VOBA-1610 file (N, C-alpha, C; in pm, whole numbers, padded with zeros to 5 digits, always signed):
BEGIN
Met+00084-00117+00000Met+00000+00000+00000Met+00090+00124+00000Phe+00047+00225-00075Phe+00117+00353-00078Phe+00056+00445+00026Ile+00140+00520+00095Ile+00098+00622+00190Ile+00145+00755+00133Leu+00052+00850+00121Leu+00085+00981+00065Leu+00049+01090+00164Tyr+00144+01178+00192Tyr+00118+01299+00266Tyr+00094+01406+00161Val-00026+01464+00161Val-00065+01555+00054Val-00116+01688+00111Leu-00108+01791+00027Leu-00167+01920+00057Leu-00291+01937-00029Glu-00394+02001+00025Glu-00512+02030-00057Glu-00472+02127-00168Glu-00532+02112-00282Glu-00512+02198-00398Glu-00368+02196-00450Cys-00294+02091-00422Cys-00159+02074-00475Cys-00171+01992-00604Pro-00132+02048-00719Pro-00147+01973-00844Pro-00066+01844-00849Tyr+00053+01844-00789Tyr+00134+01723-00788Tyr+00072+01616-00699Cys+00018+01659-00586Cys-00052+01566-00496Cys-00173+01506-00566Asn-00250+01592-00630Asn-00370+01545-00700Asn-00335+01450-00813Asn-00225+01477-00883Asn-00183+01388-00992Asn-00145+01251-00939Ser-00071+01248-00828Ser-00032+01119-00769Ser-00154+01039-00727Leu-00247+01106-00659Leu-00369+01038-00613Leu-00451+00987-00731Lys-00462+01068-00833Lys-00538+01030-00953Lys-00474+00908-01022Glu-00343+00908-01033Glu-00272+00798-01099Glu-00292+00667-01022Leu-00280+00672-00891Leu-00300+00551-00811Leu-00444+00502-00820Lys-00538+00595-00817Lys-00680+00558-00828Lys-00709+00496-00964Asn-00659+00558-01070Asn-00682+00506-01205Asn-00624+00366-01225Arg-00512+00340-01159Arg-00448+00209-01171Arg-00501+00109-01068Lys-00595+00155-00985Lys-00657+00072-00881Lys-00552+00015-00787Ile-00459+00102-00747Ile-00352+00066-00654Ile-00393+00113-00515Lys-00383+00023-00421Lys-00424+00053-00284Lys-00335+00165-00227His-00400+00266-00169His-00325+00378-00113His-00407+00447-00004Lys-00337+00523+00076Lys-00399+00603+00181Lys-00338+00741+00175Ser-00422+00844+00180Ser-00369+00979+00180Ser-00393+01044+00315Ile-00294+01118+00358Ile-00300+01194+00482Ile-00289+01341+00442Val-00396+01415+00466Val-00399+01555+00425Val-00328+01639+00532Val-00227+01712+00488Val-00150+01800+00575Val-00209+01940+00562Lys-00235+02003+00676Lys-00287+02140+00673Lys-00185+02230+00605Asn-00233+02321+00525Asn-00146+02409+00447Asn-00101+02529+00531Thr-00039+02497+00645Thr+00020+02601+00730Thr+00170+02576+00734Asp+00246+02682+00757Asp+00391+02667+00764Asp+00430+02569+00874Glu+00362+02576+00988Glu+00394+02488+01100Glu+00376+02341+01063Asp+00261+02307+01004Asp+00235+02167+00968Asp+00326+02120+00854Lys+00342+02204+00753Lys+00429+02165+00641Lys+00572+02143+00690Asn+00623+02232+00775Asn+00759+02218+00826Asn+00774+02092+00912Phe+00671+02058+00988Phe+00675+01937+01069Phe+00695+01813+00981Tyr+00614+01800+00875Tyr+00624+01683+00788Tyr+00750+01685+00703Lys+00795+01803+00665Lys+00921+01812+00591Lys+01035+01757+00675Lys+01038+01797+00802Lys+01145+01751+00891Lys+01128+01603+00924Gln+01006+01563+00955Gln+00980+01423+00993Gln+01014+01326+00881Asn+00976+01359+00759Asn+00989+01267+00646Asn+01114+01292+00562Gly+01187+01399+00589Gly+01311+01426+00516Gly+01289+01467+00372Met+01176+01530+00345Met+01146+01576+00209Met+01098+01721+00216Asn+01132+01800+00116Asn+01097+01942+00116Asn+00973+01977+00038Thr+00920+01883-00038Thr+00804+01912-00122Thr+00693+01811-00095Phe+00578+01837-00152Phe+00463+01747-00142Phe+00419+01712-00282Pro+00367+01589-00300Pro+00338+01489-00200Pro+00464+01422-00149Gln+00451+01364-00031Gln+00557+01282+00027Gln+00503+01139+00027Ile+00567+01053-00053Ile+00510+00922-00082Ile+00599+00811-00028Phe+00534+00715+00037Phe+00599+00597+00091Phe+00523+00473+00046Val+00590+00360+00049Val+00523+00233+00022Val+00545+00144+00144Gln+00438+00080+00187Gln+00445-00009+00302Gln+00489-00146+00254Val+00603-00194+00308Val+00656-00322+00264Val+00619-00436+00357Asp+00590-00405+00481Asp+00534-00503+00574Asp+00467-00424+00687Lys+00424-00493+00790Lys+00344-00430+00895Lys+00407-00302+00951Asp+00537-00303+00974Asp+00602-00192+01042Asp+00706-00116+00961Asn+00723-00152+00835Asn+00829-00091+00755Asn+00776-00023+00630Phe+00829+00097+00609Phe+00791+00178+00495Phe+00918+00221+00422Leu+00910+00229+00291Leu+01022+00280+00210Leu+00980+00412+00149Lys+01072+00507+00153Lys+01045+00638+00094Lys+01053+00628-00058Ile+00948+00672-00124Ile+00947+00680-00270Ile+00997+00817-00313Gly+00940+00922-00255Gly+00975+01060-00291Gly+00850+01137-00325Gly+00855+01211-00434Gly+00743+01294-00477Gly+00670+01234-00597Asn+00594+01319-00664Asn+00512+01276-00778Asn+00597+01214-00889Asn+00705+01281-00927Asn+00789+01227-01036Asn+00849+01093-01000Asp+00888+01078-00873Asp+00943+00950-00827Asp+00838+00841-00833Leu+00715+00874-00795Leu+00606+00777-00803Leu+00585+00732-00947Met+00584+00826-01041Met+00563+00790-01181Met+00673+00697-01230Glu+00796+00720-01185Glu+00909+00633-01223Glu+00888+00493-01167Val+00848+00484-01041Val+00825+00354-00977Val+00713+00279-01048Leu+00605+00349-01080Leu+00493+00283-01148Leu+00534+00233-01286Glu+00616+00309-01355Glu+00666+00267-01486Glu+00755+00143-01472Gln+00843+00143-01372Gln+00928+00027-01348Gln+00844-00096-01314Cys+00739-00075-01235Cys+00651-00187-01200Cys+00582-00242-01324Asn+00540-00154-01414Asn+00480-00199-01540Asn+00579-00281-01621Asn+00703-00235-01625Asn+00806-00307-01701Asn+00829-00446-01642Ile+00831-00453-01509Ile+00851-00583-01443Ile+00731-00674-01469Lys+00612-00618-01454Lys+00488-00694-01473Lys+00480-00754-01613Asn+00528-00679-01712Asn+00517-00722-01851Asn+00637-00804-01899Ser+00729-00833-01808Ser+00846-00910-01850Ser+00836-01053-01800Ser+00927-01133-01845Ser+00933-01271-01797Ser+01055-01288-01708Ser+01087-01185-01633Ser+01204-01186-01545Ser+01189-01286-01432Ser+01303-01335-01387Ser+01303-01424-01271Ser+01280-01341-01146Leu+01244-01408-01038Leu+01223-01337-00911Leu+01349-01268-00864Asp+01466-01326-00889Asp+01592-01263-00848Asp+01611-01129-00918Ser+01583-01122-01047Ser+01602-00997-01118Ser+01496-00894-01078Ile+01376-00940-01045Ile+01272-00848-00997Ile+01314-00790-00862Tyr+01366-00873-00774Tyr+01412-00826-00644Tyr+01525-00725-00661Tyr+01618-00753-00750Tyr+01729-00662-00774Tyr+01678-00527-00825Thr+01584-00530-00918Thr+01525-00407-00970Thr+01452-00332-00860Tyr+01376-00404-00781Tyr+01301-00346-00670Tyr+01396-00273-00575Arg+01507-00336-00539Arg+01602-00274-00448Arg+01662-00148-00512Asn+01687-00150-00640Asn+01743-00032-00707Asn+01642+00082-00714Ile+01515+00049-00727Ile+01412+00152-00733Ile+01404+00224-00599Tyr+01404+00150-00493Tyr+01374+00209-00363Tyr+01497+00253-00284Glu+01614+00211-00321Glu+01732+00251-00246Glu+01811+00355-00325Lys+01761+00477-00322Lys+01827+00585-00394Lys+01919+00660-00302
//
């Protein structure tokens, strides 16, 4: 599942949410109040300066940072490439690690 920290009326946030919805990918959005205090809190907490701030849940307690909207689009494209290939599980795992460990 993808977790997105989003701002209301943010075009990049809206694009990410729309893309996940259109692809029927499970996700949860957390709306951050558009105040300097709240934005600065999430910027510091998540180590990102822009919104959306996107993570993917890999198991019950672990999340990997994806990044922003452009990073999400790259990950989704890589996932499409993997889905449409006849790659072995080892090569999929290797690709997965390269996508998420930037």
